[in-house]
RODO-2510 file (C-alpha; in nm, 4 decimals, decimal comma):
residues 372
     n   res          X          Y          Z
     1     m    -1,5030    -1,2426     1,2180
     2     e    -1,6244    -1,5635     1,0586
     3     r    -1,4199    -1,7979     0,8437
     4     l    -1,5637    -1,9285     0,5173
     5     t    -1,6087    -2,3022     0,5401
     6     s    -1,8524    -2,3964     0,2656
     7     k    -1,7029    -2,5628    -0,0430
     8     s    -1,7875    -2,5290    -0,4084
     9     h    -1,6274    -2,6517    -0,7272
    10     l    -1,5173    -2,4132    -0,9985
    11     t    -1,5374    -2,5373    -1,3537
    12     r    -1,2122    -2,4831    -1,5392
    13     k    -1,3166    -2,1488    -1,6885
    14     n    -1,0631    -1,8852    -1,7745
    15     i    -0,9345    -1,6548    -1,5001
    16     g    -0,8101    -1,3058    -1,5750
    17     v    -0,5473    -1,1331    -1,3603
    18     i    -0,5098    -0,7553    -1,3877
    19     g    -0,1905    -0,6082    -1,2377
    20     l     0,1401    -0,7959    -1,2531
    21     g     0,3220    -0,6416    -0,9603
    22     i     0,4830    -0,8465    -0,6846
    23     i     0,1537    -1,0041    -0,5742
    24     g    -0,0244    -1,0323    -0,9091
    25     r     0,2684    -1,2244    -1,0602
    26     g     0,2702    -1,4672    -0,7694
    27     v    -0,1049    -1,5259    -0,7837
    28     a    -0,1038    -1,5829    -1,1610
    29     g     0,1752    -1,8379    -1,1170
    30     n    -0,0118    -2,0247    -0,8436
    31     l    -0,3289    -2,0402    -1,0528
    32     r    -0,1383    -2,1838    -1,3482
    33     r     0,0396    -2,4420    -1,1332
    34     k    -0,2989    -2,5578    -1,0060
    35     g    -0,4392    -2,6065    -1,3529
    36     f    -0,6398    -2,2890    -1,4115
    37     p    -0,6249    -2,1256    -1,7565
    38     v    -0,4933    -1,7745    -1,6844
    39     f    -0,4921    -1,4616    -1,9003
    40     v    -0,3269    -1,1416    -1,7813
    41     w    -0,3109    -0,7673    -1,8417
    42     n    -0,0836    -0,4997    -1,6992
    43     r    -0,0647    -0,1258    -1,7669
    44     s     0,2943    -0,1677    -1,8909
    45     p     0,3194    -0,4652    -2,1308
    46     r     0,4994    -0,7776    -2,0109
    47     r     0,6438    -1,0700    -2,2032
    48     v     0,4431    -1,3366    -2,0255
    49     p     0,2036    -1,6094    -2,1453
    50     n    -0,1507    -1,5065    -2,2443
    51     f    -0,0939    -1,1309    -2,2166
    52     v    -0,3949    -0,9515    -2,3693
    53     g    -0,4377    -0,6000    -2,5065
    54     s    -0,6793    -0,4425    -2,2560
    55     p    -0,9065    -0,5077    -1,9569
    56     a    -1,2020    -0,5151    -2,1952
    57     e    -1,0371    -0,7904    -2,4009
    58     l    -0,9682    -0,9817    -2,0797
    59     a    -1,3393    -0,9625    -1,9905
    60     e    -1,4296    -1,1071    -2,3307
    61     i    -1,2105    -1,4108    -2,2584
    62     c    -1,2569    -1,4595    -1,8823
    63     n    -1,5639    -1,4798    -1,6590
    64     y    -1,3508    -1,4579    -1,3441
    65     i    -1,1318    -1,1490    -1,3037
    66     q    -0,8892    -1,0704    -1,0192
    67     i    -0,7686    -0,7097    -0,9844
    68     f    -0,4293    -0,6372    -0,8230
    69     v    -0,3810    -0,2666    -0,8945
    70     s    -0,2160    -0,0346    -0,6457
    71     d    -0,4538     0,2421    -0,5448
    72     d    -0,8016     0,3966    -0,5471
    73     e    -0,7705     0,5704    -0,8819
    74     a    -0,6280     0,2629    -1,0555
    75     l    -0,9070     0,0410    -0,9190
    76     l    -1,1834     0,2745    -1,0349
    77     q    -1,0215     0,3214    -1,3756
    78     t    -0,9881    -0,0547    -1,4157
    79     v    -1,3540    -0,1331    -1,3440
    80     e    -1,4549     0,1514    -1,5782
    81     q    -1,2456    -0,0133    -1,8522
    82     l    -1,4180    -0,3453    -1,7795
    83     r    -1,7674    -0,1968    -1,7517
    84     e    -1,8986    -0,2332    -2,1074
    85     k    -1,7929    -0,5981    -2,1339
    86     l    -1,9303    -0,7125    -1,7979
    87     t    -2,2322    -0,9446    -1,7906
    88     p    -2,4151    -1,1479    -1,5226
    89     h    -2,1681    -1,4288    -1,5977
    90     h    -1,8724    -1,2265    -1,4661
    91     l    -1,7301    -1,2349    -1,1136
    92     v    -1,4853    -0,9557    -1,0295
    93     i    -1,2564    -0,9937    -0,7260
    94     a    -1,0891    -0,6690    -0,6120
    95     h    -0,7693    -0,7166    -0,4085
    96     s    -0,6489    -0,3553    -0,3920
    97     t    -0,5911    -0,1827    -0,0582
    98     v    -0,8057     0,1283    -0,0956
    99     a    -1,0412     0,3485     0,1041
   100     p    -1,3720     0,1747     0,1882
   101     d    -1,5642     0,4348    -0,0153
   102     s    -1,3555     0,3563    -0,3237
   103     m    -1,4209    -0,0173    -0,2852
   104     r    -1,7943     0,0463    -0,2577
   105     a    -1,7813     0,2678    -0,5680
   106     a    -1,6035    -0,0089    -0,7634
   107     a    -1,8646    -0,2625    -0,6507
   108     e    -2,1460    -0,0335    -0,7648
   109     i    -1,9943    -0,0020    -1,1144
   110     v    -1,9608    -0,3802    -1,1485
   111     e    -2,2996    -0,4702    -1,0012
   112     h    -2,4786    -0,2095    -1,2137
   113     r    -2,3921    -0,4324    -1,5106
   114     g    -2,5394    -0,7373    -1,3378
   115     a    -2,1954    -0,8863    -1,2632
   116     r    -2,0911    -1,0111    -0,9184
   117     f    -1,8305    -0,8467    -0,6957
   118     v    -1,6075    -0,9696    -0,4119
   119     e    -1,3869    -0,7477    -0,1973
   120     a    -1,0692    -0,9389    -0,1066
   121     p    -0,7713    -0,7403     0,0218
   122     f    -0,5003    -0,9610     0,1661
   123     t    -0,2164    -0,9821     0,4102
   124     g     0,1138    -1,1327     0,3043
   125     s     0,3939    -1,0070     0,0863
   126     k     0,6189    -1,1369    -0,1915
   127     l     0,7111    -1,4737    -0,0395
   128     a     0,3541    -1,5478     0,0707
   129     a     0,2239    -1,4752    -0,2798
   130     e     0,4877    -1,6992    -0,4389
   131     k     0,4106    -1,9840    -0,1965
   132     g     0,0307    -1,9466    -0,2149
   133     e     0,0100    -1,8452     0,1524
   134     l    -0,1766    -1,5145     0,1427
   135     v    -0,4588    -1,4485     0,3880
   136     f    -0,7642    -1,2904     0,2267
   137     y    -1,0122    -1,0665     0,4081
   138     v    -1,3302    -1,1020     0,2039
   139     a    -1,6653    -0,9278     0,1877
   140     g    -1,9707    -0,9655    -0,0327
   141     d    -2,2785    -1,1769    -0,0897
   142     d    -2,2557    -1,5256     0,0636
   143     a    -2,3337    -1,7091    -0,2614
   144     v    -2,0765    -1,5037    -0,4527
   145     l    -1,8139    -1,5684    -0,1856
   146     r    -1,8715    -1,9423    -0,2184
   147     e    -1,8235    -1,9202    -0,5943
   148     a    -1,5017    -1,7211    -0,5528
   149     r    -1,3542    -1,9496    -0,2885
   150     p    -1,1743    -2,2019    -0,5184
   151     i    -0,9986    -1,9143    -0,6950
   152     l    -0,8878    -1,7591    -0,3662
   153     e    -0,7785    -2,0951    -0,2236
   154     a    -0,5233    -2,1308    -0,5036
   155     s    -0,3201    -1,8445    -0,3521
   156     s    -0,4040    -1,8541     0,0171
   157     k    -0,3657    -2,0386     0,3430
   158     e    -0,6722    -1,8749     0,5003
   159     i    -0,9855    -1,6882     0,3925
   160     i    -1,1616    -1,4758     0,6548
   161     e    -1,5099    -1,3372     0,5986
   162     i    -1,5508    -0,9824     0,7298
   163     g    -1,8962    -0,8564     0,6300
   164     a    -2,0314    -0,5963     0,3890
   165     i    -1,8383    -0,4410     0,0990
   166     g    -1,5982    -0,1804     0,2370
   167     q    -1,5490    -0,3492     0,5733
   168     a    -1,2700    -0,5778     0,4512
   169     s    -1,0817    -0,2674     0,3318
   170     a    -1,1260    -0,1132     0,6763
   171     i    -0,9709    -0,4229     0,8359
   172     k    -0,6809    -0,4208     0,5904
   173     i    -0,6016    -0,0524     0,6532
   174     a    -0,6265    -0,1023     1,0304
   175     t    -0,3866    -0,3987     1,0304
   176     n    -0,1391    -0,2069     0,8138
   177     m    -0,1476     0,0774     1,0656
   178     i    -0,0130    -0,1655     1,3267
   179     t     0,2464    -0,3080     1,0865
   180     a     0,3833     0,0338     0,9886
   181     a     0,3923     0,1538     1,3500
   182     s     0,5680    -0,1663     1,4667
   183     v     0,8466    -0,1349     1,2108
   184     q     0,8913     0,2361     1,2817
   185     a     0,9087     0,1666     1,6573
   186     a     1,1630    -0,1102     1,5968
   187     a     1,3784     0,1257     1,3887
   188     e     1,3764     0,3830     1,6684
   189     a     1,4513     0,1150     1,9296
   190     l     1,7515     0,0022     1,7255
   191     a     1,8699     0,3624     1,7147
   192     l     1,8467     0,3915     2,0933
   193     v     2,0319     0,0658     2,1504
   194     q     2,3014     0,1648     1,9008
   195     v     2,3613     0,5108     2,0471
   196     l     2,4056     0,3507     2,3919
   197     s     2,6713     0,1170     2,2467
   198     v     2,4780    -0,2049     2,3047
   199     p     2,5243    -0,4697     2,0314
   200     l     2,2184    -0,4681     1,8103
   201     e     2,2152    -0,8470     1,7989
   202     k     2,1535    -0,8489     2,1755
   203     f     1,8413    -0,6395     2,1220
   204     v     1,7127    -0,8858     1,8630
   205     e     1,7863    -1,1784     2,0948
   206     a     1,6070    -1,0128     2,3856
   207     l     1,3076    -0,9189     2,1728
   208     r     1,2449    -1,2807     2,0723
   209     s     1,1302    -1,3547     2,4281
   210     n     0,9439    -1,0263     2,4686
   211     a     0,5662    -0,9906     2,4509
   212     s     0,6039    -0,7205     2,1852
   213     h     0,7656    -0,9619     1,9389
   214     s     0,5644    -1,0416     1,6244
   215     a     0,5837    -1,2224     1,2922
   216     t     0,6419    -0,8869     1,1241
   217     l     0,9431    -0,8070     1,3416
   218     a     1,0800    -1,1603     1,3034
   219     m     1,0808    -1,1050     0,9272
   220     k     1,1891    -0,7407     0,9142
   221     l     1,4512    -0,7007     1,1896
   222     p     1,7224    -0,9196     1,0320
   223     k     1,6817    -0,7341     0,7020
   224     m     1,6908    -0,3980     0,8793
   225     l     2,0205    -0,4937     1,0491
   226     s     2,1747    -0,6086     0,7204
   227     q     2,0200    -0,3086     0,5397
   228     d     1,8585    -0,5442     0,2887
   229     f     1,5619    -0,3437     0,1623
   230     e     1,4602    -0,5554    -0,1363
   231     p     1,0887    -0,4766    -0,1774
   232     h     0,8386    -0,7178    -0,0279
   233     f     0,5973    -0,4333     0,0529
   234     s     0,7162    -0,1011    -0,0822
   235     v     0,7412     0,2390     0,0841
   236     k     0,5071     0,3964    -0,1720
   237     h     0,2341     0,1406    -0,1049
   238     m     0,2605     0,1579     0,2740
   239     l     0,2645     0,5383     0,2546
   240     k    -0,0540     0,5282     0,0474
   241     d    -0,2196     0,3107     0,3125
   242     m    -0,1162     0,5418     0,5952
   243     q    -0,2529     0,8371     0,3999
   244     i    -0,5853     0,6567     0,3657
   245     a    -0,5885     0,5816     0,7398
   246     n    -0,5165     0,9426     0,8329
   247     h    -0,7740     1,0733     0,5849
   248     v    -1,0435     0,8419     0,7229
   249     g    -0,9409     0,9274     1,0791
   250     s    -0,9561     1,3030     1,0240
   251     s    -1,2952     1,2749     0,8529
   252     h    -1,4251     1,1065     1,1706
   253     y    -1,2421     1,3436     1,4113
   254     l    -0,9936     1,0781     1,5266
   255     d    -0,6470     1,1791     1,6432
   256     l    -0,4264     0,9100     1,4872
   257     g    -0,0935     1,0424     1,6129
   258     v     0,1101     0,7227     1,5779
   259     t    -0,0213     0,6604     1,2264
   260     a     0,0578     1,0204     1,1291
   261     a     0,4142     0,9792     1,2593
   262     a     0,4606     0,6560     1,0615
   263     r     0,3250     0,8324     0,7525
   264     d     0,5722     1,1192     0,7888
   265     q     0,8701     0,8829     0,8164
   266     l     0,7568     0,6960     0,5039
   267     l     0,7112     1,0249     0,3215
   268     e     1,0668     1,1200     0,4135
   269     q     1,1940     0,8009     0,2502
   270     m     0,9894     0,8835    -0,0601
   271     q     1,1566     1,2244    -0,0709
   272     w     1,4977     1,0558    -0,0460
   273     g     1,4096     0,8459    -0,3517
   274     h     1,3392     0,5149    -0,1762
   275     g     0,9744     0,4723    -0,2724
   276     d     1,0343     0,1356    -0,4391
   277     d     1,2340    -0,0079    -0,1465
   278     d     1,0740    -0,2188     0,1231
   279     f     0,8996    -0,0010     0,3825
   280     s     1,1429    -0,1272     0,6482
   281     v     1,3898     0,1158     0,4877
   282     v     1,2714     0,3620     0,7558
   283     a     1,5563     0,2071     0,9607
   284     r     1,8069     0,3481     0,7133
   285     k     1,8175     0,6946     0,8698
   286     y     1,8990     0,5462     1,2122
   287     l     2,1500     0,2739     1,1214
   288     h     2,3733     0,4866     0,8991
   289     e     2,6874     0,6465     1,0338
   290     p     2,5161     0,9351     1,2217
   291     g     2,7083     1,2254     1,0683
   292     l     2,6402     1,1062     0,7135
   293     a     2,2697     1,0597     0,7833
   294     v     2,2364     1,4134     0,9199
   295     q     2,4286     1,5639     0,6294
   296     e     2,2062     1,3800     0,3804
   297     e     1,8883     1,5049     0,5436
   298     l     2,0140     1,8639     0,5577
   299     q     2,1030     1,8510     0,1891
   300     m     1,7598     1,7106     0,1035
   301     q     1,5846     1,9835     0,3056
   302     e     1,7886     2,2641     0,1491
   303     q     1,6988     2,1378    -0,1977
   304     g     1,3350     2,1261    -0,0885
   305     d     1,3507     2,4883     0,0286
   306     q     1,4803     2,5996    -0,3110
   307     a     1,1959     2,4144    -0,4818
   308     d     0,9402     2,5653    -0,2380
   309     a     1,0664     2,9160    -0,3122
   310     s     1,0332     2,8572    -0,6864
   311     e     0,6825     2,7160    -0,6446
   312     a     0,5775     3,0136    -0,4319
   313     i     0,6790     3,2600    -0,7077
   314     t     0,5027     3,0567    -0,9747
   315     g     0,1959     3,0030    -0,7556
   316     a     0,1537     3,3766    -0,6904
   317     a     0,1541     3,4481    -1,0645
   318     e    -0,1083     3,1775    -1,1322
   319     l    -0,3376     3,2361    -0,8354
   320     e    -0,6001     3,4495    -1,0133
   321     t    -0,6324     3,1999    -1,3007
   322     q    -0,6746     2,9031    -1,0647
   323     d    -0,9443     3,0758    -0,8621
   324     s    -1,1560     3,1339    -1,1732
   325     e    -1,1522     2,7686    -1,2918
   326     p    -1,4545     2,5427    -1,2206
   327     q    -1,4109     2,2622    -0,9678
   328     d    -1,4414     1,8971    -1,0718
   329     a    -1,6641     1,8261    -0,7719
   330     d    -1,9377     2,0399    -0,9304
   331     v    -1,9479     1,8356    -1,2518
   332     p    -2,2303     1,5774    -1,2484
   333     g    -2,1064     1,2207    -1,2728
   334     s    -1,7436     1,2992    -1,1933
   335     p    -1,5626     1,0452    -0,9692
   336     p    -1,5091     1,1258    -0,6003
   337     p    -1,1832     1,3048    -0,5173
   338     l    -0,8969     1,0649    -0,4520
   339     l    -0,6140     1,0843    -0,2026
   340     s    -0,2800     1,2271    -0,3083
   341     f     0,0608     1,2572    -0,1452
   342     s     0,0532     1,6383    -0,1465
   343     a    -0,2982     1,6790    -0,0090
   344     a    -0,2519     1,4362     0,2748
   345     t     0,0946     1,5258     0,3920
   346     s     0,2408     1,8538     0,2757
   347     g     0,1052     2,0770     0,5536
   348     g     0,2342     1,8800     0,8508
   349     v     0,5795     1,8295     0,7020
   350     n     0,6347     2,1911     0,5923
   351     e     0,5395     2,3310     0,9342
   352     t     0,8321     2,1592     1,1063
   353     t     1,1007     2,1996     0,8393
   354     r     1,2790     2,5021     0,9885
   355     l     1,2763     2,3670     1,3449
   356     r     1,4157     2,0333     1,2304
   357     r     1,6916     2,1978     1,0294
   358     g     1,8091     2,3944     1,3318
   359     f     1,8126     2,0790     1,5433
   360     l     1,9973     1,8814     1,2769
   361     k     2,2637     2,1518     1,2354
   362     q     2,3232     2,1522     1,6114
   363     l     2,3458     1,7730     1,6091
   364     l     2,5892     1,7732     1,3197
   365     s     2,8025     2,0323     1,4975
   366     r     2,8162     1,8183     1,8112
   367     l     2,9030     1,5061     1,6128
   368     s     3,1821     1,6918     1,4336
   369     s     3,3162     1,8262     1,7653
   370     g     3,3167     1,4805     1,9148
   371     k     3,5392     1,3512     1,6332
   372     e     3,8013     1,6268     1,6750
***
């Protein structure tokens, strides 16, 4: 990987920011503090300066547009909304973490209008965005990257050039695989230490001098111990990334067992209603009082069984109608199918439900016996 070193100077033209989530808000603030005129748009209206009515209106005002939307579908919808207003004067920078194919599709839409496109997913969460310390993985034409650099520098501490469009997304997904697996492993390690009656603080102290320690664990472990799950990177976003990784892996016949396990634990937290919490909330099931955690999971699974039974009855009645409907994939010009929670995860989770329930009931029984 090669770092961008060439400098260029951006005239003080307007910059548009689409998506005012945790990162988009931080980036817009950094741009304003550094003197850039910033206009913004978000799917749900916000009371913030220079909020415009649509992506198309933003493109009429701004030649430079940064996109911070959450997933594949949102990215493709956004560039479609921009399409008619794009000209050769526009430079679109896409920061979403999506499948490489989706990033390439977005680039094709933009470049078909003669506009320029930069792929720039990032690493860094809420605090990094607020401090202007994100790290961008960028891909695109060299001249376009040089033009985009002053904009990216306003919110970053490092910019790393990866290669062709789609390759930066591959790097971002791969690094998130390691992050999700590390936090899941740490949660399980805490569980083991706790069940053996070793103070959890001793584990944290020992880990600091261990080769497996990392910046991620330094940031997440204290919050896991205090059960502070304020979102810096949410469950729903990390789950989406693990679904992308598993989808890409299966399409290339890769057995990504650790990534699949991390995905399933994140999905479980989604089912418990913690999708907007920080993804380190996976520790919650281990650091609760054990009996309460087991009871909560059993209750959640029993409710899921009732819903599955209802869906099975409804599905049988609708089966003939569904089979006769045309498929979107056969319609010329329709967008490629996108990932969804149900398509990527439902099979593996449902197959183990009954076995897990039996194990959990036995565990609950033992815990109850031990208290008597």
